[in-house]
C-alpha positions as CSV (number, residue, x, y, z in Angstrom):
1,X,-6.5,-61.2,107.8
2,X,-6.8,-58.8,104.9
3,X,-10.1,-57.7,103.3
4,X,-10.0,-56.2,99.8
5,X,-13.2,-54.6,98.6
6,X,-14.2,-55.5,95.0
7,X,-17.4,-53.5,95.2
8,X,-20.0,-52.1,97.6
9,X,-22.8,-50.7,95.4
10,X,-26.3,-51.7,96.4
11,X,-28.9,-53.2,94.0
12,X,-27.0,-52.7,90.7
13,X,-23.5,-51.6,89.7
14,X,-23.4,-47.9,89.1
15,X,-21.0,-46.6,86.5
16,X,-17.5,-47.6,87.3
17,X,-18.5,-49.6,90.3
18,X,-19.4,-53.1,91.3
19,X,-21.9,-54.6,93.7
20,X,-21.0,-56.4,96.9
21,X,-17.8,-58.4,96.7
22,X,-15.0,-58.9,99.2
23,X,-11.8,-60.9,99.0
24,X,-10.8,-62.1,102.4
25,X,-7.3,-63.6,102.7
26,X,-5.4,-65.2,105.5
27,X,-2.4,-67.6,105.5
28,X,-2.5,-67.8,101.7
29,X,-6.1,-68.8,101.6
30,X,-8.4,-66.7,99.4
31,X,-12.1,-66.6,100.3
32,X,-14.5,-64.7,98.1
33,X,-17.5,-63.3,100.0
34,X,-20.6,-62.3,98.0
35,X,-19.5,-62.2,94.3
36,X,-22.1,-59.6,93.2
37,X,-22.6,-58.0,89.8
38,X,-19.4,-56.8,88.1
39,X,-17.0,-58.1,90.8
40,X,-15.3,-60.7,88.7
41,X,-13.2,-58.4,86.6
42,X,-12.0,-56.7,89.8
43,X,-11.2,-60.0,91.3
44,X,-9.2,-61.1,88.2
45,X,-7.1,-58.0,88.5
46,X,-5.9,-59.4,91.8
47,X,-5.7,-63.1,91.3
48,X,-6.5,-65.9,88.8
49,X,-9.9,-67.6,88.9
50,X,-8.3,-70.9,89.8
51,X,-6.6,-69.3,92.8
52,X,-9.9,-68.6,94.6
53,X,-10.1,-71.3,97.4
54,X,-13.7,-70.9,98.4
55,X,-16.8,-68.7,98.0
56,X,-19.2,-67.7,100.8
57,X,-22.5,-66.1,100.0
58,X,-24.8,-64.3,102.5
59,X,-28.0,-64.6,100.4
60,X,-29.4,-65.3,97.0
61,X,-30.0,-61.8,95.6
62,X,-28.0,-61.4,92.4
63,X,-26.2,-58.2,93.6
64,X,-24.6,-60.6,96.1
65,X,-23.9,-63.7,94.0
66,X,-24.4,-63.2,90.2
67,X,-20.7,-63.2,89.4
68,X,-20.3,-66.7,90.8
69,X,-21.4,-67.9,87.4
70,X,-18.7,-66.2,85.3
71,X,-16.2,-67.2,88.0
72,X,-17.1,-70.8,87.4
73,X,-16.9,-70.4,83.6
74,X,-13.4,-68.9,84.0
75,X,-12.4,-71.9,86.1
76,X,-14.1,-74.6,83.9
77,X,-13.0,-73.3,80.5
78,X,-9.5,-72.1,81.4
79,X,-6.4,-74.1,81.1
80,X,-5.7,-74.7,84.8
81,X,-8.3,-77.4,85.5
82,X,-8.7,-76.5,89.2
83,X,-10.6,-78.8,91.7
84,X,-14.3,-78.1,92.4
85,X,-14.8,-74.7,93.9
86,X,-16.2,-75.0,97.5
87,X,-19.2,-72.7,97.8
88,X,-21.1,-72.0,101.1
89,X,-24.6,-70.6,101.3
90,X,-28.0,-71.2,102.7
91,X,-29.7,-74.2,101.0
92,X,-31.2,-73.2,97.7
93,X,-29.8,-69.7,97.7
94,X,-27.4,-70.4,94.7
95,X,-29.8,-72.5,92.7
96,X,-30.8,-69.8,90.2
97,X,-27.3,-68.7,89.4
98,X,-26.0,-72.3,89.2
99,X,-28.9,-73.2,86.8
100,X,-28.0,-70.5,84.2
101,X,-26.5,-72.8,81.7
102,X,-26.0,-76.2,83.4
103,X,-22.4,-75.5,84.2
104,X,-22.8,-76.5,87.8
105,X,-24.0,-80.0,86.8
106,X,-20.7,-80.7,85.1
107,X,-18.4,-82.9,87.3
108,X,-15.7,-81.0,89.1
109,X,-17.1,-77.5,88.8
110,X,-18.5,-76.6,92.2
111,X,-19.2,-78.2,95.5
112,X,-22.0,-76.5,97.4
113,X,-22.2,-76.8,101.2
114,X,-25.5,-75.7,102.7
115,X,-25.2,-73.5,105.8
116,X,-27.6,-73.6,108.8
117,X,-28.0,-70.5,110.9
118,X,-26.2,-70.7,114.2
119,X,-23.8,-73.4,113.1
120,X,-20.0,-73.0,113.2
121,X,-18.1,-74.2,110.1
122,X,-14.4,-74.2,109.3
123,X,-13.6,-72.7,105.9
124,X,-9.9,-73.0,105.3
125,X,-8.2,-71.1,108.1
126,X,-11.5,-69.2,109.0
127,X,-13.9,-70.2,111.7
128,X,-17.3,-69.1,110.3
129,X,-20.3,-68.3,112.6
130,X,-23.7,-67.4,111.2
131,X,-26.9,-65.6,112.2
132,X,-30.2,-65.5,110.3
133,X,-31.0,-61.8,109.9
134,X,-34.2,-60.2,108.5
135,X,-34.3,-59.5,104.7
136,X,-36.6,-59.9,101.8
137,X,-35.1,-63.4,101.3
138,X,-33.2,-65.5,103.9
139,X,-29.9,-63.8,104.7
140,X,-27.0,-64.9,106.9
141,X,-24.9,-62.5,108.9
142,X,-21.4,-63.8,108.7
143,X,-18.5,-63.7,111.2
144,X,-15.1,-64.9,110.1
145,X,-12.3,-65.4,112.7
146,X,-8.7,-66.2,112.0
147,X,-5.4,-65.3,113.6
148,X,-7.1,-63.8,116.6
149,X,-9.0,-61.2,114.4
150,X,-12.7,-61.1,113.5
151,X,-14.6,-59.7,110.5
152,X,-18.4,-59.3,111.0
153,X,-20.6,-58.8,107.9
154,X,-24.3,-58.3,107.8
155,X,-25.1,-59.2,104.3
156,X,-28.4,-57.2,103.9
157,X,-30.5,-56.8,107.0
158,X,-33.2,-55.0,108.7
159,X,-33.1,-54.1,112.4
160,X,-32.3,-57.0,114.7
161,X,-30.6,-57.4,118.1
162,X,-28.6,-60.2,116.5
163,X,-26.7,-57.6,114.5
164,X,-25.1,-56.4,117.7
165,X,-24.2,-59.9,118.7
166,X,-22.7,-60.5,115.2
167,X,-20.5,-57.5,115.5
168,X,-19.6,-57.9,119.2
169,X,-15.9,-57.0,119.5
170,X,-15.2,-57.5,115.8
171,X,-12.0,-55.8,114.5
172,X,-14.0,-54.8,111.4
173,X,-17.7,-54.5,111.1
174,X,-18.8,-54.5,107.4
175,X,-22.4,-53.2,107.6
176,X,-25.1,-52.8,105.0
177,X,-26.1,-49.1,105.0
178,X,-28.3,-48.7,101.9
179,X,-29.6,-45.3,103.0
180,X,-27.9,-42.6,105.2
181,X,-30.7,-41.7,107.7
182,X,-33.9,-43.4,106.8
183,X,-35.1,-46.3,104.7
184,X,-37.0,-44.7,101.8
185,X,-38.9,-46.4,99.0
186,X,-38.5,-49.8,100.6
187,X,-39.6,-51.8,103.7
188,X,-37.6,-50.7,106.8
189,X,-37.9,-54.1,108.3
190,X,-35.5,-55.5,105.7
191,X,-32.8,-52.9,105.1
192,X,-30.6,-50.7,107.2
193,X,-29.2,-47.1,107.3
194,X,-25.8,-45.8,108.0
195,X,-27.1,-44.2,111.2
196,X,-28.2,-47.7,112.4
197,X,-24.9,-49.2,111.4
198,X,-23.1,-46.6,113.6
199,X,-25.3,-47.4,116.5
200,X,-24.8,-51.1,116.1
201,X,-21.0,-50.7,115.9
202,X,-20.9,-48.6,119.1
203,X,-23.2,-51.1,121.0
204,X,-21.0,-54.0,119.9
205,X,-17.7,-52.4,120.7
206,X,-16.5,-52.9,117.1
207,X,-13.0,-51.7,116.3
208,X,-13.7,-50.2,112.8
209,X,-16.9,-49.7,110.8
210,X,-17.1,-50.0,107.0
211,X,-20.4,-49.0,105.3
212,X,-21.5,-51.0,102.2
213,X,-24.4,-51.6,99.9
214,X,-25.0,-47.8,99.4
215,X,-27.9,-47.2,97.0
216,X,-26.5,-45.9,93.7
217,X,-26.2,-42.1,93.8
218,X,-26.0,-41.9,97.6
219,X,-23.5,-39.4,98.9
220,X,-20.7,-41.3,100.8
221,X,-20.2,-38.1,102.8
222,X,-23.8,-38.2,104.0
223,X,-23.5,-41.8,104.9
224,X,-20.3,-41.2,106.9
225,X,-21.8,-38.3,108.7
226,X,-24.9,-40.4,109.6
227,X,-22.8,-43.3,111.0
228,X,-20.5,-40.9,112.9
229,X,-23.5,-39.7,114.9
230,X,-23.5,-43.0,116.7
231,X,-20.0,-44.3,116.4
232,X,-16.8,-42.5,117.3
233,X,-14.3,-45.0,115.8
234,X,-12.9,-45.2,112.3
235,X,-15.5,-45.3,109.5
236,X,-15.0,-45.9,105.8
237,X,-17.2,-46.6,102.8
238,X,-16.7,-49.8,100.8
239,X,-15.6,-49.2,97.3
240,X,-13.4,-50.9,94.7
241,X,-9.7,-50.7,95.8
242,X,-10.4,-50.2,99.5
243,X,-8.4,-52.7,101.6
244,X,-8.1,-53.3,105.3
245,X,-5.3,-55.3,106.9
246,X,-6.4,-56.6,110.4
247,X,-3.1,-58.3,111.2
């Protein structure tokens, strides 16, 4: 399993960056997780739009799904005529993006599968398990398993014991860490810090920790230091061009 970061900026794409977006590949299958703002150009630098096999979205905030729309335009208006793009999300989460210009109502564009928290779904070679985690809108924590390796991803979440279960023994724990030490200017029930991410990673016995969704302008060094206070393993910050091979 290989994870390529397209972006890891929280809320909006800062200069030269993109919001949440991760290309997860295994056995030739390309799964796009959370196509947030400005991720499509970075995706297209790696593969063609028609070569994306499926899309998985944690929740409906646009910094996690807005670029699904231009991806569908690239597939629909290009020359390749690919089959409908399978998209997996909580029921209704993608409705605002898919309604932007009626593209989704055209036959053969997208096939949306609604996910229920707690269910297991097979997405290509990946077994997908989900947890409903606290956020301003319904949000799924996602765990992808393939080839004996596991990626755990929080989406955006406030504190919850389910985060530890999500990350239990994961080879890579991709954790929202909007702030380094303390949630400021927002509701601490619905967002997390790098320090909390490190504590969760340690409690779960995760192999590696990757911090994502940093608020624009946040010091990566401050986030790394905060996470390291609780987790002694390898810690990185998600950014365009970062890749992890779990094979």
